C-alpha positions in Angstrom: 36.5 -1.0 2.9 33.5 -0.4 0.5 30.0 -0.5 1.8 27.5 -3.0 0.3 25.3 -1.6 -2.5 21.7 -0.9 -1.5 19.5 -3.7 -2.9 16.3 -1.9 -3.4 15.0 1.7 -3.0 11.2 2.0 -2.6 9.9 5.2 -4.1 6.6 6.9 -3.2 6.2 9.6 -5.9 4.2 12.8 -5.4 0.9 13.2 -7.2 -0.7 15.4 -4.6 -0.8 18.6 -6.7 -2.5 16.9 -9.6 -4.9 15.0 -7.3 -5.8 17.8 -4.8 -4.6 21.1 -6.6 -4.4 23.9 -4.0 -5.7 21.7 -1.2 -2.5 19.8 -1.3 -0.5 22.5 0.4 -2.4 22.6 3.7 -5.6 20.6 3.8 -5.3 17.2 2.2 -4.0 14.4 4.2 -0.4 13.0 3.7 -0.5 9.3 4.5 2.6 7.2 5.1 3.4 4.9 2.1 1.9 1.8 3.7 2.9 -0.7 1.1 6.4 0.6 0.7 6.7 0.1 4.5 5.4 -3.4 4.3 7.6 -4.4 1.3 10.7 -2.8 2.9 10.3 -4.6 6.2 9.6 -7.9 4.3 12.7 -7.5 2.2 14.8 -6.4 5.2 13.7 -9.5 7.1 15.2 -11.6 4.2 18.5 -9.9 4.5 18.2 -7.3 1.7 19.4 -3.7 2.1 16.4 -1.4 1.8 15.6 2.3 1.9 12.5 4.4 1.2 12.3 7.7 -0.6 9.0 9.5 0.1 8.7 12.3 -2.4 5.2 13.1 -1.3 6.1 13.7 2.3 9.3 15.6 1.5 7.7 17.5 -1.4 10.6 16.9 -3.7 10.8 18.3 -7.2 11.5 15.9 -10.0 15.1 17.0 -10.2 15.6 16.7 -6.4 14.0 13.2 -6.5 16.2 12.0 -9.4 19.3 13.3 -7.6 18.3 11.4 -4.4 17.7 8.2 -6.3 21.0 8.5 -8.1 22.8 9.1 -4.8 21.3 6.1 -3.2 22.6 4.0 -6.1 20.3 1.0 -5.5 20.4 -2.2 -7.5 16.6 -1.8 -8.2 14.2 1.1 -7.9 10.7 0.0 -7.0 7.9 2.6 -7.5 5.2 1.6 -5.0 1.9 3.0 -6.5 -1.0 2.7 -4.2 -3.1 5.5 -2.6 -5.1 6.6 0.4 -8.1 4.8 -1.2 -7.8 1.6 -3.1 -8.6 3.0 -6.6 -6.3 6.0 -6.1 -3.4 3.9 -7.2 -4.3 5.0 -10.7 -4.1 8.7 -9.6 -0.7 7.9 -8.2 0.5 6.8 -11.6 0.7 10.5 -12.6 3.5 11.3 -10.3 5.2 7.9 -10.5 5.2 8.1 -14.3 6.6 11.6 -14.4 9.4 10.8 -12.0 10.3 7.4 -13.6 10.4 9.0 -17.1 12.7 11.8 -15.9 14.9 9.3 -14.1 15.2 7.1 -17.2 16.1 10.1 -19.4 19.0 11.0 -17.1 20.0 7.5 -16.0 18.8 5.0 -18.6 20.7 2.1 -17.0 19.0 2.3 -13.6 16.5 -0.6 -13.4 12.9 0.6 -12.7 10.1 -1.6 -11.3 6.4 -0.8 -10.7 4.1 -2.4 -8.2 0.6 -1.5 -6.9 -3.1 -1.7 -7.5 -3.0 -0.1 -11.0 0.0 -2.3 -12.0 -1.8 -5.4 -10.8 -4.9 -4.5 -12.7 -3.1 -3.6 -16.0 0.4 -5.2 -15.8 0.9 -5.4 -19.6 0.0 -1.7 -20.1 2.3 -0.6 -17.3 5.2 -2.8 -18.6 4.9 -1.3 -22.0 5.7 2.1 -20.7 9.2 3.1 -22.0 10.5 3.9 -18.5 9.5 0.6 -16.9 11.8 -2.4 -16.9 9.9 -4.7 -14.4 6.4 -5.1 -12.9 5.4 -7.1 -9.9 2.0 -8.9 -10.1 -0.4 -8.8 -7.2 1.2 -7.7 -3.9 4.6 -8.8 -5.2 6.1 -9.9 -1.9 7.6 -13.3 -3.1 8.2 -12.1 -6.6 10.3 -9.2 -5.3 12.3 -11.5 -3.0 13.1 -13.8 -5.9 13.8 -11.0 -8.3 16.4 -9.5 -5.9 18.1 -12.9 -5.7 19.0 -12.5 -9.4 21.4 -10.1 -11.1 18.3 -8.5 -12.7 19.5 -9.6 -16.1 19.7 -13.4 -16.3 17.3 -16.1 -15.1 14.3 -13.8 -15.2 12.2 -16.4 -17.0 12.2 -18.5 -13.8 10.9 -15.7 -11.5 7.2 -16.1 -11.0 5.0 -13.1 -10.6 7.1 -10.6 -12.6 6.9 -8.9 -16.0 10.1 -7.9 -17.7 11.5 -6.8 -21.1 14.0 -8.5 -23.3 16.2 -7.1 -26.1 18.5 -4.1 -26.6 17.3 -1.1 -24.4 18.2 1.2 -27.3 15.6 -0.5 -29.5 12.0 -1.7 -29.0 12.0 -4.5 -26.5 9.6 -7.4 -26.0 7.5 -7.5 -22.9 7.0 -10.8 -21.1 4.6 -11.6 -18.3 5.6 -14.7 -16.3 3.1 -17.0 -14.6 1.8 -15.5 -11.3 3.3 -16.1 -7.9 1.1 -16.9 -4.9 0.3 -14.2 -2.4 1.5 -14.6 1.2 -0.8 -17.2 2.8 -2.5 -16.7 6.1 -0.1 -18.9 8.1 2.9 -17.0 6.8 1.6 -13.4 7.3 3.6 -12.6 10.5 6.7 -14.4 9.1 7.0 -13.1 5.5 5.3 -9.7 6.1 6.6 -8.9 9.6 5.3 -5.4 10.1 6.4 -1.9 9.0 9.7 -0.2 8.5 8.7 2.9 10.3 12.3 3.9 10.9 13.0 4.4 7.2 10.5 7.3 6.9 11.7 10.9 6.7 10.9 13.3 9.4 11.5 16.9 10.4 12.1 16.9 14.2 10.2 13.7 15.3 9.1 10.5 13.7 6.2 10.7 11.2 5.8 14.5 11.6 5.8 15.0 7.8 2.5 13.1 7.7 -0.9 14.6 8.5 -4.3 13.2 9.1 -7.6 14.2 7.5 -8.8 17.4 9.0 -11.9 15.8 10.6 -9.8 13.0 12.1 -7.9 15.6 14.1 -11.2 17.1 15.3 -10.4 20.1 13.1 -7.4 21.0 15.1 -4.2 21.4 13.0 -2.0 20.5 16.0 -3.5 17.0 16.2 -3.0 16.2 12.5 0.6 15.3 12.9 2.3 12.9 13.6 0.0 10.5 11.7 0.2 6.9 10.6 -2.0 4.4 8.8 -1.9 0.6 9.2 -3.5 -2.5 7.9 -4.5 -5.3 10.2 -5.8 -7.4 7.3 -5.6 -7.5 3.5 -8.3 -8.0 1.0 -12.1 -8.5 1.3 -14.2 -11.6 1.6 -17.0 -10.2 -0.7 -17.0 -10.5 -4.5 -18.5 -7.2 -5.8 -17.4 -7.1 -9.4 -17.4 -3.3 -9.6 -14.7 -3.1 -6.8 -11.0 -3.5 -7.3 -10.0 -4.0 -3.6 -9.0 -7.6 -4.2 -6.8 -6.9 -7.2 -3.7 -7.4 -4.9 -4.7 -11.0 -4.5 -4.7 -11.6 -8.3 -3.0 -14.9 -9.4 -4.3 -15.0 -13.0 -2.9 -13.1 -15.9 -6.0 -13.4 -18.0 -7.3 -10.2 -19.5 -10.8 -10.7 -18.4 -10.0 -11.3 -14.7 -11.6 -8.9 -12.3 -10.9 -8.3 -8.6 -14.0 -10.2 -7.6 -12.5 -13.4 -8.7 -9.6 -12.9 -6.3 -11.6 -12.4 -3.1 -10.2 -13.3 0.3 -9.0 -11.9 3.5 -5.7 -12.5 5.3 -4.9 -11.3 8.8 -1.9 -10.5 10.8 -1.9 -11.7 14.4 -3.3 -9.5 17.1 0.1 -9.6 18.8 2.0 -8.3 15.8 -0.5 -5.5 15.1 -0.7 -4.4 18.7 3.1 -4.4 18.8 3.2 -2.1 15.7 0.6 0.2 17.3 2.7 0.3 20.5 5.8 1.2 18.4 3.8 4.1 17.0 2.7 5.2 20.4 6.2 5.2 21.7 7.2 7.4 18.8 4.5 9.9 19.8 1.9 8.9 17.2 -1.7 8.9 18.5 -3.7 9.8 15.3 -4.0 6.6 13.3 -6.1 5.3 10.4 -6.9 1.6 10.2 -6.9 1.0 6.5 -8.6 -2.4 6.3 -11.6 -2.5 4.1 -13.5 -4.7 6.5 -12.1 -4.2 10.0 -15.5 -4.5 11.8 -16.3 -7.9 10.3 -14.6 -10.9 12.0 -14.8 -10.9 15.8 -12.2 -13.7 16.0 -9.6 -11.2 14.8 -10.7 -7.8 16.0 -11.8 -8.7 19.5 -8.4 -10.0 20.7 -6.6 -7.1 19.0 -8.8 -4.4 20.7 -8.4 -6.2 24.0 -4.6 -6.2 23.6 -4.6 -2.5 22.8 -6.6 -1.8 25.9 -4.3 -3.9 28.1 -1.2 -2.1 26.7 -2.9 1.2 27.7 -2.3 2.8 24.4 -3.9 6.3 24.1 -4.8 6.3 20.4 -7.2 8.3 18.2 -8.3 6.0 15.4 -10.9 5.4 12.8 -11.8 2.3 10.7 -14.1 1.2 7.8 -17.2 -0.9 8.5 -20.3 -2.3 6.8 -23.6 -1.2 8.3 -24.8 -4.7 8.6 -21.7 -5.9 10.5 -21.6 -3.2 13.2 -22.5 -5.1 16.3 -23.8 -2.8 19.0 -22.4 -4.9 21.8 -18.9 -4.2 20.6 -19.2 -0.5 20.2 -17.9 0.1 23.7 -14.9 -2.1 23.1 -14.1 -0.1 20.0 -14.3 3.1 21.9 -12.2 2.0 24.8 -9.5 0.8 22.4 -9.3 4.2 20.8 -11.4 3.7 17.7 -13.6 6.8 17.9 -15.1 6.8 14.4 -16.5 4.2 11.9 -16.7 5.1 8.2 -19.8 3.2 7.1 -20.6 1.9 3.6 -24.1 3.1 2.8 -26.1 1.3 0.0 -28.0 3.2 -2.7 -31.7 3.5 -2.0 -32.7 2.5 -5.5 -33.0 -1.2 -6.4 -32.1 -0.7 -10.0 -28.8 1.1 -9.1 -27.9 -1.7 -6.7 -28.6 -4.4 -9.3 -26.6 -2.6 -12.0 -23.5 -2.5 -9.8 -24.0 -6.1 -8.7 -25.0 -5.3 -5.2 -28.0 -7.5 -5.1 -31.7 -6.6 -4.9 -32.3 -5.8 -1.2 -36.0 -5.8 -2.0 -37.0 -5.6 1.6 -35.6 -2.0 1.9 -36.7 -0.7 -1.5 
């Protein structure tokens, strides 16, 4: 009896040496591939066979990574290129491009797909790379489901939200971007993106022990840096700063002049689902956690029930989150602390009015 072929292998390439140089060995954080985990769990919930190869965590050489991909023998290889900060998806293209190029040289018939913030911003540019066969636009959830329902060769023109190539692979092929696919709507978040595939991550002796927190997050104690996890409770941002690319994952327009500010919007998972994911992590021994949301301390309707749920579950966590200075409500600081959020990373405005206006941040004349 033959086993069913793996449908999709999600690859997190290693760009740490280029990004952090000597700091990559000991000091820089190693974060779990959040979007690979989300996409893997989403595809698995639809019945697809999935796996994750985290070259960053395992510190695989190019040859080792190519060998592992070939051994997995997936129908589709998806390079998930995000980063620890939203704009570091571009930095992540260094390692992803090197690995995909090496893979194609050795195994030219393996289909390669790219998804991520850089890909969503510049889909045509990424698709034109010689080692890329497909791109997924925006977050790519529905596009990936529908692409996997094809044989990856025919019927591609009907799959919204993808870019692909036509013609003989041995010659110059034509790149085609299909019309965009919608992102997962608010009322489908728990259904179509039902959490994280933590069990697919590599580890040495216990879950998530190949990942490590920022040094300060562990109170400068190496022993507290691992195991480590990062999690989103929401996606996107409600503000429309045109210098910022956070909302590029919401993009539903292929126009060349579209910026992330035109795709603003936030979507939230339920408090129950997120608290359940945090409880899973706690049961695996993970206490040090980053909340990756860009605007966690913004909407009380969402964060208050989540924090109350964490407290009721008696989860002993060590977390931090981003916040805007003008949305930090003093009456909720104690709730944050009791739930395990010990630090807030605040966005501080420039003190100069001209600088603020030039980056479309408004005038703020009263503080000039």
